[in-house]
C-alpha positions, 0 to 999 in steps of 0.5 A: 565477657567484660563483666566476667573479666572484671568479676575474676579480677575482683576475686583474685585481687581480694585481700587474703586470697590463696590461689590454687595451681589452677587459679594461678594459671587463670591469673596468668591468662587474665594478665595476658588479656589485660596486656593485649586489651590495653594495647589494642585500645592504645592503637584504636585511640590513635586512630580515633584521634583523626586530625587532633594532635597526638602525643606518644610518650615512651620511657623505659629503665633497667633494674637488676633482679635476682633470678633462679637458674637451672644448670644440667651437665652430663658425665658418662651415664651420670647427669647432674642438676644444679639451681642457683641464683643469678643477678640480671638486668631487666627492662621495664617499659611503658607508653602513654598516648593522649590527645584532646578532642574538639570539646576539650576532653582528654583521651588517654591510653597506656600500654606495658609489657613483660620485663625483658632480660637484657641478655646483650647488656644495658646498651643503647642499641639493646634498649632501642631494639626492645623499644621498637619491638615494643610499640610501633610509632604514631605514624605506623599506627595511623596517625595523620596529624601532628605526631608528637613523639616523646622519650625519657631515659636516664642520663647515661643513655639519654643522648644516644637513645634520643638520636636513634629515635629521631633517626628512626622516626625520620626513616618511618616518615620517609617510608610513609611518604613514599609515592604509591605505585604509578605515582610521580616522584613529586607526589612522594617528595611532598608526602615526605615533606609534610610528614617531616613538618608534622613530626615533632620529636622531644626527649627529656632525661628522667628527673627522678633519676637526677633526684636519686643522683643528686645525693651522690653529686653532693657527697661525691668523694664519700660515695666514690669510696667502695670500701666506705659504702661496703662497711656501711652496708654490711654494718646495717645489714648486720643489725637487720639480720640480728634484730632478734638478738637485739630485742632478746638482750635489751632488758638485761642491758637496760638494767645496767645502762640506765642513769636517772638524772633530773633533766636529761636534756632540754625537751625542745632540743631532743624533739628537734633531734628526733624529728630531724632523724625522721621520727614522727612528731607524736612519737618524738613528744613521748621520747625523753631518753637519750644516750650520752657518754655510754649511759641512757639518761632518763628523767628521775620522774620515771624512776618509780614506774614499774613498767619502766624497762617495758616502756623504754624497750618499746621506745627503742625498738621504735626508733631502731627501724633499720631499712635497706641500704642499697646503692642502686637508688642513692636517695633511699640511703637517707632513711637508712642512714638516719635509722643508724644515726638514731641507733648510735645516739641512743645506746646501740653500740653499748647493746651490741658490745654487751651481745658480743661479749657474751660467749654464748651469743652467735657472732655470725650476723651481729659481728658485722657491726664491727665495720662501723668506724669514724668515717662510717659515722661521719658518713651517715650523719651527713647523708641523714641530713642532706638527703632531705633535699633530694627526697623533697624534690623526688616526693614533689615529682612523684605527685606531679612530674611536669618539671617545667610546668612546676619549676617555681613551686619545685624551687620554692620547696627546695628553698624551704627545705634548705632553710629548714636545714640552715635553721637547725639549732647548734645544740642539735648539731652538737648532739648529732655530730658528737665528737665527729667533725663534718666539714661541708667544704671538705666533703664536697657538699655545697648548698646554694640557693641560686638556680635551684632547678639546675642539676638537682637543685642546690646539689650540683658539685662544681657550680658557683654557689651564691653562699657556701656553708661549712657545718662543723659538727661537734659539742660547742663547735657548730658555726657557719662559715660564709662563702669565699670573698667575690662569690657570686650573689 
């Protein structure tokens, strides 16, 4: 039976497999078998632990999904049917059980279930009810030793959910320690007291959510402006939906835009600029073009190349990788903002203007680029650089999320990232900022080195910094302002 299941899994998960309707039904059955097997194995693992301390870690989170809804109405003898999209919050749950036997070998089991629609909203009571229905407690699964019940949620619901789980575990212990029929009350009291001492409750806020929210805390004034976020989102989506037009008009645009110069810009400065904005090191070495004052500056040594336009088109399309801008996960906006900044620095605005000026070109999508204005430009420049710090923290967590155990390595990684940002050359800041002034103090951006593990590691707004830095972006105007006199050191 096991070999048959494994063979089916290998068959349906192989690359380029096309499923028939019957095979789709078989895959659904395999999914249900897998979930049931994992759940049974987890319960068996708790009983297998016997006298060993056992850990049950439960975590969940809600995520918005767009689903199809079908509507039907009756008007006399006529019936109407409609199908439309609807956004709804779904709950994703998972649990992990682990114990270490007498030989020091760790035994682990996991369980998960289908996503649940939060029809009653994303409230503490709704999530708590779903969690209780998902999996019993360690005591209810037969754990008679030390039971460590751990839960993790985002900070919005961490406090109320932690209280409810502690109360629920206490109630279960009280029921488990009740005297059996015919026993005295003292036996029940001792049983409940023992169960209480062997019950260890622990709860932690989700550090990954903290990493996402760090960027919002650092630039709270900007992220609190819905119009600014909307303009940024629409401008990026307009480019994503118009990529075919950008490619179609690029050859004619390049012929009018290229400006041959002896030395477009110091190669080291360009390399630092491209790598700062997310271009891979090997690709940055090959890029020599740069847009300044509306012209694409290219080394004169490239003037005799027959494939010049082809090379430049390939280079620009490689740079213009516009990723989705989503406000549901703040830290993901860094890549989107860096891509837009790269586009603006390499002539994207000029190309869009050429497209819009063509009467035969459709403005349906590309017209959204008009939403870009001074505040959007300043926003994407700031976010593109600042996002590196929480991105580093999140990348470290995805490798090993034991925050307390890895506090020192996390602090060192963030210090290195901050030091790298501080060492960005004035020439790079000048190119990056252009004519836009971005003052860290004015935008509530505070970079400080003290207590790197607190509140998203160097980005807690309102905390007392050791050193406050103001970066003024603009040609020849990049300087570093020290923190206020008397600030803590």
